[in-house]
Structure formats: structure tokens, C-alpha cells
C-alpha positions as CSV (number, residue, x, y, z in Angstrom):
1,M,53.8,121.6,140.5
2,A,55.1,118.7,138.6
3,D,58.6,120.2,138.4
4,V,58.6,120.5,142.2
5,L,57.6,116.8,142.7
6,Q,60.4,115.7,140.4
7,L,63.2,117.2,142.4
8,S,64.3,113.7,143.7
9,T,62.8,110.5,145.0
10,N,63.1,112.0,148.5
11,S,60.9,115.0,147.6
12,L,58.1,115.4,150.1
13,Q,54.7,116.9,150.0
14,V,53.3,117.9,153.3
15,P,49.5,117.8,153.5
16,G,48.0,120.8,155.3
17,E,45.0,122.9,155.1
18,D,44.2,126.5,154.2
19,R,41.6,128.0,156.5
20,S,41.6,131.4,154.7
21,A,38.4,132.7,153.2
22,S,39.5,132.2,149.6
23,T,40.2,128.6,148.5
24,S,40.8,127.1,145.2
25,P,41.8,123.6,144.1
26,S,45.4,122.7,143.6
27,G,47.1,120.0,141.5
28,S,49.1,118.9,144.5
29,P,48.5,115.3,145.6
30,S,46.8,114.9,148.9
31,P,45.8,111.8,150.9
32,S,42.4,113.1,151.9
33,R,41.3,115.8,149.3
34,N,42.3,117.3,146.0
35,E,44.0,120.2,147.8
36,C,47.3,120.7,149.4
37,S,48.4,124.0,151.0
38,I,52.1,123.5,151.2
39,T,54.9,122.0,149.3
40,P,58.2,121.2,151.1
41,L,61.6,122.1,149.9
42,T,65.0,121.0,151.3
43,P,63.9,119.2,154.4
44,S,66.7,118.8,156.9
45,P,67.0,115.3,158.4
46,S,68.1,116.3,161.9
47,P,68.5,119.3,164.1
48,R,71.4,121.6,163.3
49,T,73.2,123.8,165.7
50,E,72.8,127.5,165.0
51,L,74.7,129.9,167.2
52,R,72.2,132.4,168.4
53,P,73.7,135.7,169.2
54,R,72.8,136.9,172.7
55,V,70.6,139.9,172.3
56,A,71.0,142.4,175.0
57,R,67.6,142.8,176.7
58,P,66.7,145.8,178.8
59,F,65.6,143.6,181.7
60,S,66.3,145.3,185.0
61,V,64.7,142.7,187.3
62,V,63.6,139.0,187.1
63,V,60.4,138.0,188.9
64,A,59.7,134.3,189.3
65,I,56.4,132.9,190.3
66,D,56.3,129.3,191.7
67,F,52.8,128.3,190.9
68,G,52.3,125.2,193.0
69,T,49.4,122.8,193.6
70,T,49.2,123.4,197.3
71,S,51.2,126.6,197.8
72,S,52.6,129.4,195.6
73,G,54.9,132.4,195.9
74,Y,57.3,134.7,194.2
75,A,60.9,136.0,194.4
76,F,62.9,138.4,192.4
77,S,66.4,139.6,191.7
78,F,67.8,142.8,190.1
79,T,70.1,142.0,187.2
80,E,72.7,144.4,188.5
81,D,73.0,142.3,191.6
82,P,72.2,138.7,190.4
83,E,73.7,137.1,193.5
84,T,70.9,138.4,195.7
85,I,67.5,136.9,195.7
86,H,64.6,138.7,197.4
87,M,61.8,136.6,198.7
88,M,58.2,137.8,198.9
89,R,56.9,139.5,202.0
90,R,55.6,137.3,204.8
91,W,52.0,136.4,204.3
92,E,49.3,137.3,206.8
93,G,47.5,134.4,208.3
94,G,48.6,130.8,208.4
95,D,48.2,127.7,210.4
96,P,49.8,126.4,213.6
97,G,52.8,124.3,212.7
98,V,52.8,125.2,209.1
99,A,55.6,127.5,207.7
100,N,53.9,130.2,205.6
101,Q,56.8,131.6,203.5
102,K,54.4,130.8,200.6
103,S,50.7,131.2,200.3
104,P,48.1,128.4,199.8
105,T,47.1,128.1,196.2
106,C,43.4,128.9,196.7
107,L,41.3,131.6,195.1
108,L,37.9,133.2,195.9
109,L,35.5,134.7,193.4
110,T,32.3,136.6,194.2
111,P,28.9,135.3,193.1
112,D,29.2,137.6,190.0
113,L,32.6,136.0,189.1
114,R,34.7,139.0,190.2
115,F,38.1,138.4,191.9
116,H,37.9,138.7,195.7
117,S,41.1,137.3,197.2
118,F,43.9,134.7,197.0
119,G,45.7,132.6,199.5
120,F,45.2,132.9,203.2
121,A,42.8,135.8,202.7
122,A,40.6,133.8,200.3
123,R,40.5,130.8,202.6
124,D,39.8,132.8,205.8
125,C,37.1,134.9,204.0
126,Y,35.4,131.8,202.6
127,H,35.5,130.2,206.1
128,D,33.7,133.2,207.6
129,L,30.9,133.2,205.1
130,D,27.4,132.0,206.2
131,P,26.9,128.4,204.9
132,E,24.0,129.4,202.7
133,E,25.9,132.5,201.3
134,A,29.0,130.4,200.7
135,R,27.1,128.2,198.3
136,H,27.0,131.2,195.9
137,W,30.7,132.0,196.1
138,L,33.3,130.3,194.0
139,Y,36.2,128.9,196.0
140,F,39.0,127.0,194.2
141,D,41.7,125.0,195.9
142,K,44.5,122.8,194.4
143,F,43.2,123.7,191.0
144,K,46.5,123.3,189.2
145,M,46.0,119.5,189.1
146,K,43.2,120.0,186.7
147,I,45.7,121.1,184.0
148,H,47.8,118.0,184.6
149,S,44.9,115.6,184.5
150,T,43.0,117.1,181.4
151,S,44.0,115.3,178.2
152,D,42.1,117.6,175.9
153,L,43.1,120.9,177.4
154,T,41.8,124.0,175.6
155,M,41.1,127.7,176.3
156,E,37.5,126.6,177.1
157,T,38.4,124.0,179.7
158,E,36.4,124.7,182.9
159,L,37.2,124.3,186.6
160,E,34.6,123.4,189.2
161,S,34.5,125.4,192.5
162,V,34.0,123.8,195.9
163,S,30.3,124.8,195.7
164,G,29.9,123.2,192.3
165,R,29.8,126.3,190.0
166,R,32.0,126.2,187.0
167,V,34.1,128.9,185.3
168,R,36.8,128.8,182.5
169,A,40.1,127.6,183.9
170,I,42.1,130.2,182.0
171,E,40.2,133.0,183.9
172,V,41.0,131.4,187.3
173,F,44.7,131.1,186.5
174,A,44.8,134.6,185.1
175,H,43.2,135.9,188.4
176,A,45.9,134.2,190.4
177,L,48.8,135.4,188.2
178,R,47.4,139.0,188.2
179,F,47.4,138.8,192.0
180,F,51.0,137.9,192.1
181,R,51.9,140.5,189.4
182,E,50.4,143.3,191.5
183,H,52.1,142.2,194.7
184,A,55.5,141.5,193.1
185,L,55.6,144.8,191.2
186,K,54.7,146.8,194.3
187,E,57.5,145.1,196.3
188,V,60.0,145.5,193.4
189,K,59.1,149.2,193.2
190,D,59.6,149.6,197.0
191,Q,63.2,148.2,196.7
192,S,64.1,149.8,193.4
193,S,66.0,153.1,193.3
194,S,64.6,154.0,189.9
195,V,61.2,153.8,188.1
196,L,60.8,150.5,186.2
197,E,59.0,150.3,182.9
198,S,56.9,147.2,182.3
199,N,59.2,145.9,179.6
200,E,62.2,146.0,182.0
201,V,60.7,143.0,184.0
202,R,61.3,139.5,182.9
203,W,58.8,137.0,184.3
204,V,59.3,133.3,185.0
205,I,56.5,130.9,185.7
206,T,57.3,127.4,187.0
207,V,55.5,124.3,185.7
208,P,56.1,120.5,186.2
209,A,58.6,119.0,183.8
210,V,56.1,116.2,182.9
211,W,53.6,118.8,181.6
212,R,53.3,118.7,177.9
213,Q,53.1,121.5,175.4
214,P,49.4,122.3,175.7
215,A,49.7,122.8,179.5
216,K,52.8,125.1,179.0
217,Q,51.0,127.1,176.4
218,F,48.0,127.3,178.7
219,M,50.1,129.0,181.4
220,R,51.6,131.4,178.8
221,E,48.1,132.4,177.6
222,A,47.0,132.9,181.2
223,A,50.0,135.2,181.8
224,Y,49.0,137.2,178.7
225,L,45.5,137.5,180.0
226,A,46.8,138.5,183.4
227,G,48.8,141.3,181.9
228,L,52.3,140.0,182.9
229,V,53.5,140.5,179.3
230,T,51.9,141.0,175.9
231,P,51.8,138.4,173.0
232,D,54.0,140.8,171.1
233,S,56.8,140.3,173.6
234,P,56.9,136.6,174.2
235,E,60.6,136.6,175.2
236,Q,59.7,138.6,178.3
237,L,58.1,135.5,179.8
238,L,60.0,132.2,180.4
239,I,58.4,128.9,181.4
240,A,60.7,127.1,183.9
241,L,60.6,123.4,184.6
242,E,60.3,122.8,188.3
243,P,63.0,120.1,188.8
244,E,65.2,121.9,186.4
245,A,64.9,125.1,188.4
246,A,65.7,123.1,191.5
247,S,68.8,121.6,189.8
248,I,70.0,125.1,188.8
249,Y,69.8,126.3,192.5
250,C,71.4,123.1,193.8
251,R,74.5,123.9,191.8
252,K,75.0,126.8,194.2
253,L,74.7,125.0,197.5
254,R,77.4,125.0,200.1
255,L,77.8,122.0,202.5
256,H,76.2,123.8,205.5
257,Q,73.1,124.5,203.4
258,V,72.1,120.8,203.0
259,I,71.2,117.8,205.0
260,D,72.9,114.6,203.8
261,L,70.7,111.7,204.9
262,S,73.2,109.2,203.7
263,Q,75.6,110.2,206.4
264,R,73.1,109.2,209.1
265,P,72.7,105.4,209.2
266,V,69.5,104.6,211.1
267,T,68.2,101.7,213.2
268,N,64.5,101.7,214.3
269,G,64.2,105.4,213.8
270,L,67.4,106.3,215.7
271,D,70.9,107.2,214.7
272,V,73.4,104.3,215.0
273,D,74.3,105.6,218.5
274,G,70.7,105.7,219.5
275,S,71.1,109.2,220.6
276,R,68.3,111.1,218.7
277,P,65.5,110.5,216.3
278,F,66.3,110.1,212.6
279,D,64.7,113.4,211.5
280,S,66.0,115.6,214.3
281,S,68.7,117.2,212.1
282,F,66.2,118.2,209.5
283,R,63.9,119.6,212.1
284,Q,66.8,121.7,213.4
285,A,67.3,123.0,209.9
286,R,63.6,123.8,209.5
287,E,63.6,125.6,212.8
288,Q,66.7,127.6,211.7
289,L,64.7,128.5,208.5
290,R,61.8,129.6,210.6
291,R,64.0,131.8,212.7
292,S,65.3,133.5,209.6
293,R,61.9,134.3,208.1
294,H,62.4,138.0,208.9
295,S,65.4,138.0,206.6
296,R,63.9,137.7,203.1
297,T,67.2,138.2,201.2
298,F,69.2,135.2,200.1
299,L,72.8,135.2,198.8
300,V,73.9,132.6,196.2
301,E,77.3,131.6,195.0
302,S,78.7,133.4,192.0
303,G,80.0,130.1,190.7
304,T,79.1,126.5,191.7
305,G,78.9,125.6,195.4
306,E,81.5,123.6,197.3
307,L,79.2,120.5,197.2
308,W,80.0,120.1,193.6
309,S,83.8,120.0,194.3
310,E,83.2,116.4,195.2
311,M,81.8,115.6,191.8
312,Q,84.0,114.5,188.9
313,T,83.5,115.1,185.2
314,G,80.7,112.8,184.0
315,D,79.1,112.4,187.4
316,R,75.3,112.2,187.3
317,Y,72.6,113.2,189.7
318,I,68.8,113.1,190.0
319,V,66.5,115.9,191.2
320,A,63.2,114.7,192.6
321,D,60.7,117.5,192.9
322,C,58.2,116.1,195.4
323,G,55.4,118.7,195.3
324,G,51.8,118.9,196.3
325,G,50.4,117.6,193.1
326,T,53.1,115.9,191.1
327,V,56.5,114.3,191.5
328,D,59.0,115.3,188.8
329,L,62.3,113.7,188.2
330,T,65.1,115.0,186.1
331,V,68.6,113.6,185.5
332,H,71.4,116.1,185.1
333,Q,75.2,116.2,184.6
334,I,77.1,119.3,185.5
335,E,79.6,120.5,182.9
336,Q,82.8,121.9,184.3
337,P,84.3,124.4,184.4
338,Q,81.5,126.5,182.9
339,G,78.9,125.1,185.3
340,T,76.2,124.4,182.7
341,L,73.8,121.5,182.9
342,K,73.1,118.6,180.5
343,E,69.9,116.6,180.8
344,L,70.7,112.9,180.4
345,Y,67.2,111.3,180.3
346,K,63.8,112.8,179.5
347,A,61.8,114.2,182.4
348,S,59.5,111.7,184.1
349,G,57.1,111.5,187.0
350,G,53.4,111.5,187.7
351,P,50.6,112.5,190.1
352,Y,52.3,111.2,193.2
353,G,52.4,114.5,195.2
354,A,51.3,115.1,198.8
355,V,47.7,115.5,197.5
356,G,47.7,111.7,197.3
357,V,47.8,111.6,201.1
358,D,44.8,114.0,201.3
359,L,42.8,111.8,198.9
360,A,43.6,108.8,201.0
361,F,42.3,110.6,204.1
362,E,39.1,111.5,202.2
363,A,38.7,107.8,201.1
364,M,39.1,106.8,204.7
365,L,36.4,109.2,205.8
366,C,34.2,107.8,203.0
367,Q,34.8,104.3,204.4
368,I,33.8,105.3,207.9
369,F,30.9,107.7,207.2
370,G,29.8,106.7,203.7
371,A,30.8,108.3,200.4
372,D,27.3,109.7,199.8
373,F,27.4,111.5,203.2
374,I,30.9,113.0,202.5
375,E,29.8,114.3,199.0
376,N,26.6,115.7,200.6
377,F,28.6,117.4,203.3
378,K,31.1,118.9,200.9
379,A,28.2,120.3,198.8
380,K,26.0,121.6,201.7
381,R,28.8,122.7,204.1
382,P,31.8,123.6,201.8
383,A,33.4,126.0,204.2
384,A,33.4,123.3,207.0
385,W,34.9,120.8,204.6
386,V,37.7,123.3,203.9
387,D,38.2,123.6,207.7
388,L,38.6,119.8,208.0
389,T,41.2,119.6,205.2
390,I,43.1,122.4,206.9
391,A,43.1,120.6,210.2
392,F,44.4,117.4,208.5
393,E,47.1,119.3,206.6
394,A,48.5,120.7,209.8
395,R,48.7,117.2,211.4
396,K,49.9,115.6,208.2
397,R,53.1,117.7,208.3
398,T,53.9,116.5,211.8
399,A,53.6,112.8,210.9
400,A,56.9,111.0,211.4
401,P,58.1,107.3,211.4
402,G,58.5,105.8,214.9
403,R,56.0,108.3,216.4
404,A,54.4,106.6,219.4
405,N,51.6,109.0,220.3
406,S,48.4,109.4,218.2
407,L,47.7,112.4,216.0
408,N,44.4,114.2,216.8
409,I,42.4,115.7,214.0
410,L,39.6,118.0,215.0
411,L,36.2,117.5,213.4
412,P,34.2,120.7,212.8
413,F,31.1,120.9,214.9
414,S,29.0,121.2,211.8
415,F,30.4,117.8,210.6
416,I,29.3,116.1,213.9
417,D,25.9,117.8,213.8
418,F,25.4,117.2,210.1
419,Y,26.1,113.5,210.4
420,K,23.7,113.1,213.4
421,R,20.9,114.9,211.5
422,H,21.3,112.8,208.3
423,R,22.3,109.4,209.7
424,G,20.4,109.5,213.0
425,Q,23.5,108.3,214.9
426,S,26.6,109.8,216.4
427,V,30.1,110.0,214.8
428,E,31.4,107.8,217.5
429,T,28.9,105.1,216.6
430,A,29.9,105.3,213.0
431,L,33.5,104.9,213.9
432,R,32.8,101.9,216.1
433,K,30.8,100.2,213.4
434,S,33.6,100.8,210.8
435,N,35.9,98.3,212.5
436,M,38.8,100.6,212.0
437,N,40.7,99.8,215.2
438,F,43.6,102.2,214.5
439,I,41.3,105.2,214.6
440,K,39.7,106.2,217.9
441,W,37.2,108.8,218.9
442,S,38.0,111.5,221.5
443,S,35.3,113.0,223.6
444,Q,36.8,116.4,222.7
445,G,35.5,116.0,219.2
446,M,38.7,114.6,217.6
447,L,39.6,111.6,215.5
448,R,42.7,110.0,217.0
449,F,44.9,108.5,214.3
450,S,47.4,106.0,215.4
451,A,50.9,105.7,213.8
452,E,49.5,102.7,211.9
453,A,46.6,104.8,210.5
454,M,48.9,107.6,209.4
455,N,51.3,105.1,207.8
456,E,48.4,103.6,205.8
457,L,47.6,107.1,204.5
458,F,51.1,107.9,203.4
459,Q,52.3,104.5,202.0
460,P,50.5,104.3,198.7
461,T,51.8,107.7,197.6
462,I,55.3,107.2,198.9
463,N,55.5,103.7,197.4
464,N,54.7,105.3,194.0
465,I,57.5,107.8,194.4
466,I,60.1,105.3,195.5
467,R,59.1,102.8,192.7
468,H,59.4,105.5,190.1
469,I,62.9,106.6,191.3
470,E,64.0,102.9,191.4
471,N,62.8,102.3,187.8
472,L,64.5,105.5,186.6
473,M,67.8,104.3,188.2
474,Q,67.6,101.1,186.1
475,K,67.9,103.1,182.9
476,E,71.2,102.8,181.1
477,E,71.7,106.6,181.0
478,V,71.0,106.9,184.7
479,K,73.1,104.0,186.1
480,G,75.8,105.1,188.4
481,V,74.1,108.2,189.7
482,R,75.9,109.6,192.8
483,F,73.4,112.1,194.2
484,L,69.7,112.3,194.7
485,F,68.3,115.7,195.6
486,L,64.9,115.7,197.3
487,V,63.2,119.1,196.9
488,G,59.6,120.5,197.0
489,G,57.2,120.8,199.9
490,F,56.5,117.0,200.2
491,A,60.3,116.5,200.7
492,E,59.9,118.1,204.1
493,S,58.0,115.0,205.3
494,P,60.0,112.7,207.5
495,M,57.9,109.8,206.3
496,L,59.2,110.4,202.7
497,Q,62.7,111.0,203.9
498,R,62.8,107.7,205.8
499,A,61.4,105.7,202.9
500,A,63.9,107.2,200.5
501,Q,66.8,106.6,202.8
502,N,65.8,103.0,203.4
503,A,65.2,102.1,199.8
504,L,67.8,104.2,198.0
505,G,70.4,105.2,200.5
506,R,72.8,102.3,199.5
507,N,72.8,103.4,195.9
508,C,73.5,107.2,196.2
509,R,73.8,110.1,198.6
510,I,70.4,111.6,199.4
511,I,70.7,115.4,199.8
512,I,67.9,117.8,201.1
513,P,68.5,121.6,200.9
514,H,67.6,123.4,204.2
515,D,65.1,125.6,202.4
516,V,63.6,122.7,200.6
517,G,60.2,124.4,199.9
518,L,61.9,127.4,198.3
519,T,64.5,125.6,196.2
520,I,62.4,125.8,193.0
521,L,61.5,129.4,193.5
522,K,65.1,130.4,193.9
523,G,66.2,128.3,191.0
524,A,63.5,129.9,188.8
525,V,65.0,133.3,189.5
526,L,68.5,132.1,188.5
527,F,67.0,130.6,185.3
528,G,65.5,134.0,184.5
529,L,68.9,135.6,185.0
530,D,70.5,133.1,182.7
531,P,68.2,130.9,180.5
532,T,71.2,129.3,178.8
533,V,72.4,127.5,182.0
534,V,70.7,124.2,180.8
535,R,72.7,123.5,177.6
536,V,71.2,120.2,176.6
537,R,67.7,118.8,177.1
538,R,66.0,115.6,176.1
539,C,62.8,115.5,174.0
540,P,59.9,114.1,175.9
541,L,58.1,113.0,172.7
542,T,58.6,112.3,169.0
543,Y,57.3,115.2,166.9
544,G,56.7,115.4,163.2
545,V,54.3,116.1,160.3
546,G,52.5,113.9,157.8
547,V,54.0,113.9,154.3
548,L,53.7,112.2,150.9
549,N,56.6,110.3,149.5
550,R,57.2,108.2,146.5
551,F,55.5,104.9,146.8
552,V,57.8,101.9,146.9
553,E,56.3,98.6,146.1
554,G,57.0,96.0,148.8
555,R,58.0,98.6,151.4
556,H,54.8,100.7,151.6
557,P,51.3,99.1,152.3
558,R,48.9,99.2,149.4
559,D,46.3,101.0,151.5
560,K,48.6,104.0,151.6
561,L,48.9,104.2,147.8
562,L,47.7,107.5,146.2
563,L,47.6,107.9,142.4
564,K,47.9,111.5,141.2
565,D,48.7,112.7,137.7
566,G,50.1,109.3,136.8
567,R,52.4,109.1,139.7
568,E,52.3,106.8,142.8
569,W,52.5,108.4,146.2
570,C,52.6,106.9,149.7
571,T,50.4,108.9,152.1
572,D,50.6,109.6,155.9
573,I,54.4,109.1,156.3
574,L,55.7,110.8,159.4
575,D,58.5,113.3,158.7
576,R,60.3,113.4,162.1
577,F,61.4,116.7,163.5
578,V,62.9,115.2,166.7
579,S,62.7,111.8,168.4
580,V,61.7,110.9,171.9
581,D,64.6,111.1,174.4
582,Q,66.8,112.7,171.7
583,S,69.4,115.1,173.0
584,V,68.9,118.6,171.7
585,A,71.3,121.4,172.6
586,L,70.2,124.9,173.2
587,G,70.4,126.7,169.8
588,E,69.9,123.6,167.7
589,V,67.2,124.1,165.1
590,V,65.1,122.0,162.8
591,R,64.5,123.6,159.4
592,R,61.8,122.9,156.8
593,S,60.9,125.0,153.8
594,Y,57.4,125.2,152.4
595,T,55.8,127.0,149.5
596,P,52.2,128.3,149.1
597,A,50.3,125.7,147.0
598,R,48.4,128.4,145.0
599,I,48.3,132.0,144.1
600,G,47.1,134.4,146.7
601,Q,47.1,131.9,149.5
602,R,46.9,133.7,152.8
603,K,48.0,131.0,155.3
604,I,49.9,127.8,155.5
605,I,48.7,125.5,158.3
606,I,50.8,122.5,159.1
607,N,49.4,119.8,161.5
608,I,51.9,118.5,164.1
609,Y,51.8,114.9,165.3
610,C,53.5,113.4,168.4
611,C,54.0,110.0,169.9
612,D,55.5,108.5,173.1
613,T,57.8,106.2,171.2
614,D,60.0,106.4,168.1
615,D,59.0,103.0,166.6
616,I,56.6,104.6,164.1
617,T,56.4,105.1,160.4
618,Y,53.0,106.6,159.7
619,I,50.8,109.2,161.4
620,T,48.1,106.6,161.5
621,D,50.2,104.2,163.6
622,P,48.8,103.3,167.1
623,G,49.8,105.9,169.7
624,V,50.4,108.8,167.2
625,R,48.1,111.7,167.7
626,K,47.6,115.2,166.3
627,C,48.8,117.6,169.0
628,G,49.0,121.0,167.4
629,A,49.5,123.1,164.3
630,I,52.0,125.6,162.9
631,T,50.4,128.6,161.2
632,L,52.4,130.8,158.7
633,D,50.7,134.1,158.0
634,L,51.6,134.9,154.3
635,L,49.4,137.9,154.0
636,E,51.1,139.9,156.7
637,S,54.5,139.1,155.4
638,G,53.6,140.2,151.9
639,A,54.4,136.8,150.4
640,A,50.8,136.2,149.2
641,A,50.5,139.7,147.7
642,A,53.9,139.3,146.0
643,N,52.7,136.1,144.4
644,V,49.6,137.7,143.1
645,G,51.5,140.7,141.7
646,E,53.9,138.5,139.8
647,N,51.1,136.6,138.2
648,D,49.3,139.7,137.2
649,K,52.3,140.8,135.1
650,G,51.8,137.6,133.1
651,S,55.0,135.9,134.2
652,T,55.1,132.3,135.2
653,F,54.0,131.9,138.8
654,E,57.1,131.3,140.9
655,R,56.5,129.7,144.2
656,R,57.8,131.5,147.3
657,E,60.0,129.5,149.7
658,I,59.0,130.1,153.3
659,R,61.8,128.8,155.5
660,T,60.6,127.6,158.9
661,T,62.9,127.2,161.8
662,M,61.8,125.2,164.9
663,Q,63.6,125.0,168.3
664,F,63.1,122.0,170.5
665,G,66.0,122.7,173.0
666,D,64.1,125.2,175.1
667,T,61.4,124.6,177.7
668,E,58.8,125.4,175.0
669,I,58.8,124.6,171.3
670,K,59.3,127.7,169.3
671,V,58.9,128.5,165.6
672,T,60.1,131.3,163.3
673,A,59.8,131.8,159.6
674,V,61.2,134.0,156.8
675,D,60.3,134.6,153.2
676,V,63.5,133.6,151.4
677,A,62.9,135.8,148.3
678,T,62.4,139.0,150.2
679,G,64.1,138.3,153.5
680,R,61.1,139.5,155.4
681,L,59.9,137.7,158.5
682,V,56.7,135.7,158.2
683,R,54.4,135.8,161.2
684,A,54.7,132.2,162.5
685,S,52.9,130.7,165.5
686,I,52.5,127.2,167.0
687,D,49.3,126.2,168.8
688,F,48.8,123.2,171.0
689,L,45.5,124.3,172.6
690,S,43.1,124.3,169.5
691,N,43.5,120.7,168.6
């Protein structure tokens, strides 16, 4: 060990832990115990580009699942005809005024936790249950937000159903993915001229770009549990970032496939000539989309669309994915002539999706009728509460700036009756006492929301979106952006369109694809067909490991000093793999070499730390947190057995070098390892869910 430590003053020792059954002390210095499971060799200071040969995969079809907060769906394309994207079959059910190309993200389990239904079928079945019976069923709606809001996500994280019963989140997501798997494969089979094997299907699942590694791994584990792919074939599943997928599709757009808001100056909700409402062109496009619902096949450009002919080398654009739960922003630059994409600034965003408007509506109901009553009503009449949210959703989609007439939202009879029973007064009396003058009561059992009331519900969420985009545009890497693409379901809202045009229209052109709600889904298919289309990404966080280094008096604090075998070491130094907002090209790798600390060691476990900033030196600095671990299985590779064998022969124990390669340029962090002496692969895994 001493010989290893004397390699140079830059020699590092990386503290880890061996969780194998057999443990024995080691002479390696360690900050917290007299044991160290790994010794580093030849650390590389920065990512290096390694040309990865394209391995021909026998994928015959790519199936993408857009797993949204409020609605979900799937699409697919055969690799022999990559310019044709097939959308899912039209769903049965739906709501008046709501396009149902995708299905609502809601799921119903029986009282004994078996899968019953998904989407419209789940919602309608839950609605038809007797109120007392419904309390025993498990209905989940908009459950994807739980993954975004949970800071300590694990495989044991639970979701709470509408009725209050809880179940493991991984099982709920697996049920949903299994549902899509069965429907998609049946439809692929119907359109395929040959019998497809399971390993011929490449799956793509979309996630928000602001999701961190634990959430991405969670979706992968759910896909394994659902049977989409097996852990032995991880390359068969891709995790696509939602705004990135939208950007990939937007490359293909032709001029007639978009609405350019910037070409329509507006005054008081009308075009400059006063001839028609501001949002009429978009409504025409949406009507055109509805008329084409029966045609579920979309053709895309083989190269880049004509919209991009207006862009010059170096031009930048923003894609704002305004979905149900989150708003995701990505900044890209298209590289000509190859048409690949380069990310210019790390993905950003937050929980500013359309659900924020729903929460504002619920808060308004609490203000009128009392928070305790609303919570009681949700618990005792869960199906009626779902009815009320559906009624609001349908009216929310028709809200528009400058609308003169009120929007009527039907209150379920059970709400009116339940309130009178528990409060001893009518809903109308409660509304009158609330002093909310912009909400009236209709004798037909409706709440009449004035334009002012709807505006109050929308503004907090819309203001968050606009403020975030404005802040992003102030960044040096983003200044001079020419285009802003609004995509996602919430981008259909004329309220959001008007706010974006008023606040941002002078700085850039605001573009909305006609099929705005399907943009991510189509882009995810294109990403599955060519995962190399995004050539450069930005790291969202700083990643590294804790190491020991030679102690330097005056530079290192005394409380980090460790004395071992007469040598002075500084503990807890962060060895960076990558830094926050660092550009990492596809194919670039970070290499570190480690050796087992003792004979017969079965595993090497390396803790990974991350931070939102790069101004850090030690893993104990504020903001640094342990986020995962890399595990190298030495027993399976034969490295541990080889070490034991050599020692039994009486020779001097020679440490094995395990070369670890990490990739940070993909949508997920990946790790591989090889035993340098034998050339055999070492089973390597990276885990962000067991922290």
C-alpha cells in the first residue's frame, strides 16, 4: 500500500466501503475508519472523447411513451420507414371540448390492489362506483408530480390514492407502463407484416428535463417491473427529456405546421386591423387537428424543416415545455449541415404547469366553503370530487383573454347536498358571505366565474413561467435567442399565449406547432430512432467522489488532517467528475482506475456526491450531498478470485486495476468497468435510489 501512496503528490485515495460478507482491516488511510475499499490509479482530470462505434441493434420498431402529469399516450415508428410516425388509437370516452388524442393519467386499483383500468376507463368506472364502495378502491390522478416533489425518492416511496389508501409508487407506475406496453404492442402487431420478438422493440419514456438522476432511475426501474425490457438489456430502453424531444421534432417543422405569434401584433385582444380575436388562428389550427384525428399517421421531414432555413450558424432558440405538472426549458443550437443539436445552458424549470391553475381553483373553493369542508368532501365523496375537477378542466381550456361572458362550472349535486348537511346553509349563502364578487351563483347549480375570476386563477402560474423565461434570457449563453417554441398541453391555453406574446414578443419570435400537445411524443419517437441527434448536453450538477490527498499546510484546514503511517493526509476532498453547466459531448467519458484494498474483496462501492454549484472543495461543504453509489462486482468478474489465487501461490499480492468509465453526455449517467489485467468486463452499476 505504501508504494501506491508514493506514486506522486497527486496520488489519491478514495474512501469507500465494502458491504460484502467478508471484511478485514486494511492499511489504507481513511477519514472515518481504518478501512478503505479502493485505491485510485491514474485519475483523469476531465472528460475525454471516446469515439463509440455504432453497434447495429436488431430494433425493428421504436415505441415512445409520453408519460405526462395530466395526460399520457404512445406513438411508434418502424425503423425501415423512419419518416412515418403512427399515433395511438383514439381513446374511448373523453370530455366535451377536450381533445382526447391522449388519455388522462389516472389509474384505478381494486380493493385488493389489483390493476383494474387506466385513463378514461379508470375515471369513468370510479365515477360509477357507489360512494361507500369507492372508499375501498384506489384511484390515482396526476401522480407523476409525486416523483418531482419527493426529495428522498426510493423504491419504497408511497403514493396516496384519492380515498387515502397508500401503495408503493413503483407499483403504480409499473401498472401504467404495463398498460401502455400491452396496448402499444397489440397495435404494432396489427400494423406489422412480420412477427416481432420482444428484443426487436426499442422503448422510449419521456421525463421532465429538470428531473434528477433518482427520478430517471425510478422510471427505468418501473419499466423493468412492467416488463418493457429486462435489466440485462438496458440499452433497449431510452429515457428522453421532454423539452429535448420537442426540440428534436421542431427541427422537422415546415412553415404551414406552426403558428407564429410574433407575426400577429395585438391590441386589446384583437389583431391590429381589429378584424378577429388574437387566438383565432390557433383555434383554427386546433380545429384542423381535430378534423384529422382519424388519420393517425404523421409524416416528418427527412432532413430539417424549412423553418430552419431562416436560421444562421450560431443562432439559438429556447423550447419551453409547458405541461400539466412542470415547465421545462432547454436552450439549443442547431448544427448545420448535419442537423444535430447542441445544448447551450443546463435545463431549468419548475412546478409551474397547468396543475397550478387547478390548485388555485381548489384554494378558491376552500376560501368560499372552508378548507375543512373541502378536505372532508374529498374524503367522503371522492368520486364527486373527481367530477368537479373534470368540470373545471373542461372550462379551464376555454378560458381566453378578453372573454366577456362568464364561465359556468357545474357543481355536483352531492357537493350541494353535502354542504347543506354539514354547514346547515346553502351553497348560495356561503358564496354570498365570502364577498367574492367576481363569482356568482346560478340557480341551475353552477358557479359563474367572471373573466376577472379566471384571470386570478391563471396569473400566479403564468407569471412564474414568464419570469423564469425572462431570467433565462438574461444568461450570457442565452442572450440573442431568436426563437421561443411553446410546446406541451398548457401551451394550448390562449391565456399563456397572450402573456408570452406581451412579455417576450419583442425579444424573439414565438412559435407554436399546430399539434402542440403531441410534439413531445413525436420527438421521443425520433430520439429513439437516432439517440445521437443531441450531440452536446450541459451537466445539471457537479458530480464527484470524496478522496484523500496529501495535506498541504496553509492550504488545507487542520480539521481535515489525518495521520496514517507517519504521513499527513487531507480528508474529504471532492474529486470532480464533471462540473455544473459543463458541456459534455456524446461519447465523452470520465475515467478513474481503482484497485481492491485487500485480498478476496468482493465489491468496491464508491459513494457519489453532487452539488448545485461548482464553488466547492470538500464533500462536507454546504450544499454538497451524497446522491448515489457506484458498485463494482469483483467476484463476478473473477478479479477477486484471481487475487486470492495469486496470493495462495506465495507470490507478492499484486493489486488489480479496475478501470471505470463514466458517461455524462447521455440523458442518464452510465458506468462500465473492465479488469485491466484480464480484459474481462466487471459488472458495474450506478444507483441513485438507495441513498
